[in-house]
C-alpha positions as CSV (number, residue, x, y, z in Angstrom):
1,X,18.7,-47.7,-14.8
2,X,19.6,-47.2,-11.1
3,X,23.2,-46.5,-10.2
4,X,23.5,-49.9,-8.4
5,X,22.1,-51.7,-11.4
6,X,24.4,-49.8,-13.7
7,X,27.5,-50.6,-11.6
8,X,26.5,-54.2,-11.5
9,X,26.2,-54.4,-15.2
10,X,29.5,-52.5,-15.9
11,X,31.4,-54.8,-13.5
12,X,30.3,-57.8,-15.6
13,X,31.8,-56.5,-18.8
14,X,35.3,-57.3,-20.0
15,X,37.6,-56.3,-22.9
16,X,36.7,-59.6,-24.5
17,X,33.1,-58.5,-24.6
18,X,33.8,-55.2,-26.2
19,X,36.5,-56.2,-28.7
20,X,34.3,-58.3,-31.1
21,X,31.4,-55.8,-30.7
22,X,33.7,-52.9,-31.8
23,X,35.4,-54.8,-34.6
24,X,32.1,-55.8,-36.0
25,X,31.2,-52.1,-36.3
26,X,34.4,-50.9,-38.0
27,X,36.7,-50.2,-35.0
28,X,40.1,-51.8,-34.8
29,X,42.5,-52.1,-31.9
30,X,45.4,-49.7,-32.4
31,X,47.3,-50.0,-29.2
32,X,47.3,-49.7,-25.4
33,X,47.6,-46.7,-23.0
34,X,49.8,-47.1,-19.9
35,X,49.1,-50.9,-19.9
36,X,45.6,-50.1,-18.6
37,X,43.4,-49.1,-21.5
38,X,42.9,-50.9,-24.9
39,X,42.7,-48.2,-27.6
40,X,40.3,-48.7,-30.5
41,X,40.1,-46.3,-33.4
42,X,38.8,-45.9,-36.9
43,X,42.3,-46.2,-38.3
44,X,45.9,-45.4,-37.4
45,X,46.2,-41.8,-36.3
46,X,42.5,-41.3,-35.8
47,X,41.4,-39.1,-32.9
48,X,38.0,-40.9,-32.8
49,X,38.8,-43.5,-30.2
50,X,37.2,-45.8,-27.6
51,X,39.4,-46.5,-24.6
52,X,38.4,-49.8,-22.9
53,X,39.7,-50.7,-19.4
54,X,41.7,-53.9,-19.3
55,X,42.0,-54.7,-15.6
56,X,38.7,-55.2,-13.6
57,X,40.8,-55.0,-10.4
58,X,41.3,-51.2,-10.8
59,X,39.1,-49.0,-8.6
60,X,38.0,-46.9,-11.5
61,X,37.2,-49.8,-13.8
62,X,33.5,-49.2,-13.8
63,X,33.9,-45.5,-14.4
64,X,36.3,-46.1,-17.3
65,X,34.0,-48.8,-18.7
66,X,31.1,-46.4,-18.6
67,X,33.1,-43.8,-20.5
68,X,33.8,-46.3,-23.2
69,X,30.2,-47.3,-23.5
70,X,29.0,-43.7,-23.5
71,X,31.4,-43.1,-26.5
72,X,29.9,-46.1,-28.3
73,X,26.3,-45.0,-27.5
74,X,27.1,-41.5,-28.8
75,X,28.6,-43.0,-32.0
76,X,25.5,-45.2,-32.6
77,X,23.0,-42.7,-31.3
78,X,21.5,-45.3,-29.0
79,X,20.8,-45.3,-25.2
80,X,23.6,-46.4,-22.8
81,X,21.3,-49.2,-21.4
82,X,20.8,-50.6,-24.9
83,X,24.5,-50.9,-25.6
84,X,25.1,-52.6,-22.3
85,X,22.3,-55.1,-23.0
86,X,23.9,-55.9,-26.3
87,X,27.3,-56.4,-24.8
88,X,26.0,-58.7,-22.1
89,X,24.3,-60.8,-24.8
90,X,27.3,-62.4,-26.5
91,X,25.2,-65.2,-28.0
92,X,22.0,-63.3,-28.7
93,X,21.1,-61.3,-31.9
94,X,18.9,-58.3,-31.0
95,X,16.3,-57.1,-33.4
96,X,14.6,-53.8,-33.2
97,X,11.3,-53.1,-35.0
98,X,10.7,-49.3,-34.9
99,X,7.7,-47.3,-36.0
100,X,8.1,-43.6,-36.7
101,X,5.0,-41.6,-37.2
102,X,3.1,-38.6,-35.8
103,X,1.5,-41.0,-33.3
104,X,4.9,-42.1,-31.8
105,X,6.4,-38.7,-31.1
106,X,5.9,-39.3,-27.4
107,X,7.1,-42.9,-27.5
108,X,3.6,-44.4,-27.5
109,X,1.5,-46.3,-30.0
110,X,-2.2,-47.1,-30.3
111,X,-3.0,-50.5,-28.8
112,X,-4.3,-52.1,-32.0
113,X,-1.2,-50.9,-33.9
114,X,1.1,-52.2,-31.1
115,X,-0.5,-55.6,-31.2
116,X,-0.1,-55.7,-35.0
117,X,3.5,-54.7,-34.6
118,X,4.1,-57.6,-32.2
119,X,2.2,-60.1,-34.3
120,X,4.0,-59.0,-37.5
121,X,7.4,-59.2,-35.8
122,X,6.6,-62.8,-34.7
123,X,5.5,-63.8,-38.2
124,X,8.6,-62.2,-39.8
125,X,10.8,-64.3,-37.5
126,X,8.7,-67.4,-38.2
127,X,8.8,-66.8,-42.0
128,X,12.6,-66.4,-41.9
129,X,13.1,-69.6,-39.8
130,X,10.9,-71.5,-42.3
131,X,13.0,-70.1,-45.2
132,X,16.1,-71.5,-43.5
133,X,14.4,-74.9,-43.5
134,X,12.9,-74.6,-47.0
135,X,15.1,-72.0,-48.8
136,X,13.5,-72.5,-52.3
137,X,9.9,-71.9,-51.2
138,X,8.2,-68.6,-52.2
139,X,5.3,-69.2,-49.9
140,X,5.1,-71.4,-46.8
141,X,1.6,-72.8,-46.8
142,X,2.2,-74.1,-43.3
143,X,4.6,-72.2,-40.9
144,X,3.9,-74.7,-38.1
145,X,7.3,-76.4,-38.5
146,X,8.5,-77.6,-35.1
147,X,12.1,-76.3,-35.6
148,X,10.9,-72.8,-36.7
149,X,8.4,-72.7,-33.8
150,X,10.9,-73.8,-31.3
151,X,13.2,-70.9,-32.4
152,X,10.5,-68.3,-32.1
153,X,9.4,-69.6,-28.7
154,X,13.0,-69.2,-27.5
155,X,13.1,-65.5,-28.5
156,X,12.4,-62.9,-25.8
157,X,11.0,-59.5,-25.6
158,X,13.6,-57.0,-24.6
159,X,13.1,-53.7,-22.8
160,X,11.6,-50.9,-24.8
161,X,14.0,-48.2,-26.0
162,X,13.7,-44.5,-26.6
163,X,13.2,-43.0,-30.0
164,X,10.0,-43.4,-32.0
165,X,8.4,-46.6,-30.8
166,X,10.7,-49.6,-30.7
167,X,9.9,-53.3,-30.1
168,X,13.0,-55.2,-29.1
169,X,13.4,-59.0,-29.7
170,X,16.3,-61.0,-28.4
171,X,17.0,-64.1,-30.6
172,X,19.4,-66.7,-29.1
173,X,21.7,-68.1,-31.8
174,X,21.7,-71.5,-30.1
175,X,18.0,-71.8,-29.6
176,X,18.0,-75.3,-31.1
177,X,20.2,-78.0,-29.7
178,X,23.3,-78.8,-31.8
179,X,22.2,-82.4,-32.0
180,X,18.9,-81.5,-33.7
181,X,18.8,-82.9,-37.3
182,X,18.4,-79.7,-39.4
183,X,18.7,-79.4,-43.2
184,X,21.6,-77.0,-43.0
185,X,25.3,-77.6,-43.6
186,X,27.4,-78.7,-40.7
187,X,29.8,-75.8,-41.0
188,X,27.1,-73.2,-41.1
189,X,26.3,-70.7,-38.3
190,X,23.8,-71.7,-35.6
191,X,20.2,-71.9,-36.6
192,X,19.2,-68.8,-34.7
193,X,21.9,-66.7,-36.6
194,X,20.8,-68.2,-39.9
195,X,17.2,-67.1,-39.2
196,X,18.1,-63.5,-38.2
197,X,20.5,-63.2,-41.2
198,X,17.8,-64.5,-43.5
199,X,15.3,-62.0,-42.1
200,X,17.6,-58.9,-42.3
201,X,19.0,-59.8,-45.7
202,X,15.6,-60.5,-47.2
203,X,14.1,-57.3,-46.0
204,X,17.1,-55.3,-47.3
205,X,16.9,-57.1,-50.6
206,X,13.2,-56.4,-50.8
207,X,13.5,-52.7,-50.2
208,X,16.5,-52.3,-52.5
209,X,14.5,-54.0,-55.3
210,X,11.6,-51.6,-54.9
211,X,13.9,-48.5,-54.7
212,X,15.7,-49.5,-57.9
213,X,12.6,-50.7,-59.7
214,X,14.0,-54.2,-60.1
215,X,11.0,-56.1,-58.8
216,X,11.9,-59.2,-60.9
217,X,15.2,-59.5,-59.0
218,X,13.4,-60.1,-55.7
219,X,11.3,-62.9,-57.3
220,X,14.5,-64.9,-58.0
221,X,16.2,-67.1,-55.4
222,X,19.2,-66.0,-53.4
223,X,21.6,-69.0,-53.0
224,X,22.9,-67.7,-49.6
225,X,19.8,-66.6,-47.8
226,X,17.0,-68.2,-49.7
227,X,14.0,-66.5,-51.3
228,X,12.0,-63.5,-50.2
229,X,8.7,-65.1,-49.4
230,X,5.0,-64.0,-49.4
231,X,4.9,-64.8,-45.7
232,X,7.6,-62.3,-45.0
233,X,5.9,-59.6,-47.2
234,X,2.6,-60.3,-45.3
235,X,4.4,-59.9,-42.0
236,X,5.8,-56.5,-43.0
237,X,2.4,-55.3,-44.1
238,X,0.9,-56.5,-40.8
239,X,3.3,-54.0,-39.2
240,X,2.5,-51.1,-41.6
241,X,2.1,-47.9,-39.5
242,X,-0.7,-45.5,-40.1
243,X,0.1,-42.1,-41.6
244,X,1.3,-40.9,-45.0
245,X,4.8,-40.2,-43.8
246,X,5.1,-43.0,-41.3
247,X,7.8,-45.6,-41.6
248,X,8.8,-49.0,-40.2
249,X,12.5,-49.8,-39.6
250,X,14.3,-53.1,-38.8
251,X,17.7,-52.8,-37.1
252,X,19.9,-55.6,-35.7
253,X,22.7,-55.8,-33.2
254,X,24.6,-59.0,-34.1
255,X,25.8,-61.2,-31.2
256,X,29.5,-60.4,-31.1
257,X,30.6,-64.0,-30.5
258,X,30.1,-64.8,-34.2
259,X,30.8,-62.5,-37.1
260,X,27.7,-61.8,-39.3
261,X,27.9,-62.4,-43.0
262,X,25.2,-59.8,-43.6
263,X,26.7,-56.3,-44.2
264,X,23.4,-54.5,-43.4
265,X,22.5,-53.5,-39.9
266,X,19.3,-51.6,-40.5
267,X,16.6,-51.2,-43.1
268,X,13.9,-48.5,-43.4
269,X,10.6,-49.4,-45.0
270,X,8.8,-46.2,-46.0
271,X,5.1,-45.8,-46.4
272,X,5.4,-45.8,-50.2
273,X,7.1,-49.2,-50.1
274,X,4.1,-51.1,-48.8
275,X,1.9,-51.1,-51.9
276,X,4.8,-52.7,-53.9
277,X,5.3,-55.2,-51.1
278,X,1.7,-56.2,-51.3
279,X,2.0,-56.8,-55.0
280,X,5.2,-58.8,-54.6
281,X,3.4,-60.9,-52.0
282,X,0.7,-61.8,-54.5
283,X,3.2,-62.8,-57.1
284,X,5.2,-64.9,-54.7
285,X,2.0,-66.6,-53.4
286,X,1.1,-67.8,-56.9
287,X,-2.3,-68.2,-58.5
288,X,-5.1,-67.9,-55.9
289,X,-7.5,-70.8,-55.4
290,X,-10.6,-70.1,-57.5
291,X,-13.0,-72.7,-56.1
292,X,-14.9,-72.7,-52.9
293,X,-13.4,-74.4,-49.9
294,X,-14.7,-74.8,-46.2
295,X,-13.1,-72.8,-43.4
296,X,-13.6,-72.9,-39.7
297,X,-14.5,-69.4,-38.4
298,X,-16.2,-67.3,-35.7
299,X,-18.4,-64.3,-36.5
300,X,-16.8,-61.2,-34.9
301,X,-18.9,-58.4,-36.3
302,X,-22.3,-57.9,-38.0
303,X,-22.1,-55.0,-40.5
304,X,-25.0,-55.7,-42.8
305,X,-26.6,-52.5,-43.9
306,X,-28.6,-53.8,-46.8
307,X,-32.0,-55.3,-47.1
308,X,-33.0,-58.2,-49.3
309,X,-36.2,-58.2,-51.4
310,X,-38.2,-59.6,-48.5
311,X,-37.0,-56.9,-46.1
312,X,-34.6,-59.0,-44.2
313,X,-31.1,-57.8,-43.4
314,X,-28.1,-59.0,-45.5
315,X,-24.6,-57.8,-46.3
316,X,-21.1,-57.8,-44.7
317,X,-19.9,-59.7,-41.7
318,X,-16.4,-59.8,-40.2
319,X,-14.9,-63.2,-39.4
320,X,-11.8,-64.8,-37.8
321,X,-10.9,-67.7,-40.0
322,X,-8.7,-70.5,-38.6
323,X,-6.6,-71.9,-41.3
324,X,-3.6,-74.2,-40.7
325,X,-1.5,-72.5,-38.1
326,X,-2.9,-68.9,-38.2
327,X,-6.0,-66.9,-37.6
328,X,-7.1,-64.6,-40.4
329,X,-9.3,-61.6,-40.2
330,X,-11.7,-61.6,-43.1
331,X,-14.9,-60.1,-44.4
332,X,-17.7,-61.8,-46.3
333,X,-21.0,-60.7,-47.9
334,X,-23.9,-62.9,-47.0
335,X,-27.4,-63.3,-48.4
336,X,-30.4,-62.9,-46.1
337,X,-30.5,-66.6,-45.0
338,X,-26.8,-66.7,-44.4
339,X,-26.8,-63.4,-42.5
340,X,-29.7,-64.6,-40.3
341,X,-27.6,-67.7,-39.3
342,X,-24.5,-65.5,-38.8
343,X,-26.6,-63.4,-36.3
344,X,-27.5,-66.5,-34.3
345,X,-23.9,-67.8,-34.3
346,X,-22.6,-64.4,-33.2
347,X,-25.1,-64.2,-30.4
348,X,-24.2,-67.7,-29.2
349,X,-20.4,-67.2,-29.8
350,X,-20.4,-70.5,-31.7
351,X,-17.9,-71.6,-34.4
352,X,-19.2,-71.9,-37.9
353,X,-18.1,-73.6,-41.2
354,X,-18.0,-71.1,-44.0
355,X,-17.6,-72.3,-47.6
356,X,-16.3,-69.8,-50.1
357,X,-13.3,-68.6,-52.1
358,X,-10.7,-67.1,-49.7
359,X,-8.7,-64.2,-51.1
360,X,-6.0,-63.5,-48.7
361,X,-5.0,-60.0,-47.9
362,X,-2.2,-58.6,-45.7
363,X,-4.5,-57.2,-43.1
364,X,-8.0,-58.2,-44.1
365,X,-8.9,-61.1,-46.3
366,X,-12.1,-61.6,-48.2
367,X,-14.3,-64.6,-48.6
368,X,-16.0,-64.3,-52.0
369,X,-18.9,-66.4,-53.4
370,X,-20.1,-67.7,-50.1
371,X,-21.8,-71.0,-50.8
372,X,-22.9,-71.9,-47.3
373,X,-22.5,-71.1,-43.6
374,X,-23.5,-73.5,-40.9
375,X,-22.7,-74.4,-37.3
376,X,-19.6,-76.5,-36.7
377,X,-20.3,-79.6,-34.8
378,X,-18.9,-79.5,-31.3
379,X,-16.9,-82.6,-31.8
380,X,-15.0,-81.1,-34.7
381,X,-13.9,-77.9,-33.0
382,X,-10.9,-79.3,-31.1
383,X,-9.2,-80.4,-34.3
384,X,-8.4,-77.3,-36.3
385,X,-8.3,-75.0,-33.3
């Protein structure tokens, strides 16, 4: 941040911005110094203090404000710029999805993994918003609910931050108008805050259940924040980093204007958590569909390495399946006739209708027992897509 930008940001801050932020993090106001600085400490007599300037008219206001924020940044082990951004966002919850692995030591991430992180973060927010609207559901078959989508669309990408690789999302608490008819109590926090609280509380609950080997506990409803859902589990697995010792973390800076009911500010999901999360997702989703059903798809890759009895090629293809409100990556094994048609569809780039049993997976699904594959009529493409 350039010095002029820094001074511009510092001049916008006030004691009223810092007080709720500090109090939410365990600081309390213990007094004043020379009627110019508000003193915040960890308790009476504590030497660990933050001195916040009170009068923006003083010439050294920006310098003293910078000192206060540097103290906060040092205490939280976060960049100065990130603290300032949080303080200027009094009605915005800030979520940070961070990946730590050997690939992120320089603050970079392979493109495909970065795209998966972004998509997984979006799906986790959407899953949490849907849980606010339907708190008893263990699996949201459709996440295309207008209120949930409106909330996600109102969220913004924040600036990247130093340390591992961090994706920052800014979630406005008042993303939905107060007049909207929502199935939540009138005295509850704004919808955006309900969604971020549900997300952080659910991820924390999930990780604690795995660590304490109490998987059954996470399958039960939580009256305050709803259930952990299969959708949330799938979103987390979508963000799973590569590497044996890699980890994914979720941290939140709550908007200081409203006190959060969730005591947790950060959760670390280790590499060994993901296999349990995958199993929990299957249990929450319920019994899989065992009969063939039609799906709109496009053929992405031809991987057939086998030959049928007549010498024609057959075997695996990779598909993108369009189901409800999402696109699923999937594989399928085709016989020689089906594979020949898949080759033609792939060359033309045309949509197909695949009939089979879809077994959903967190990253790659599988279409078993393919009954048929044929071209989708042009007139029908516009509907599902």
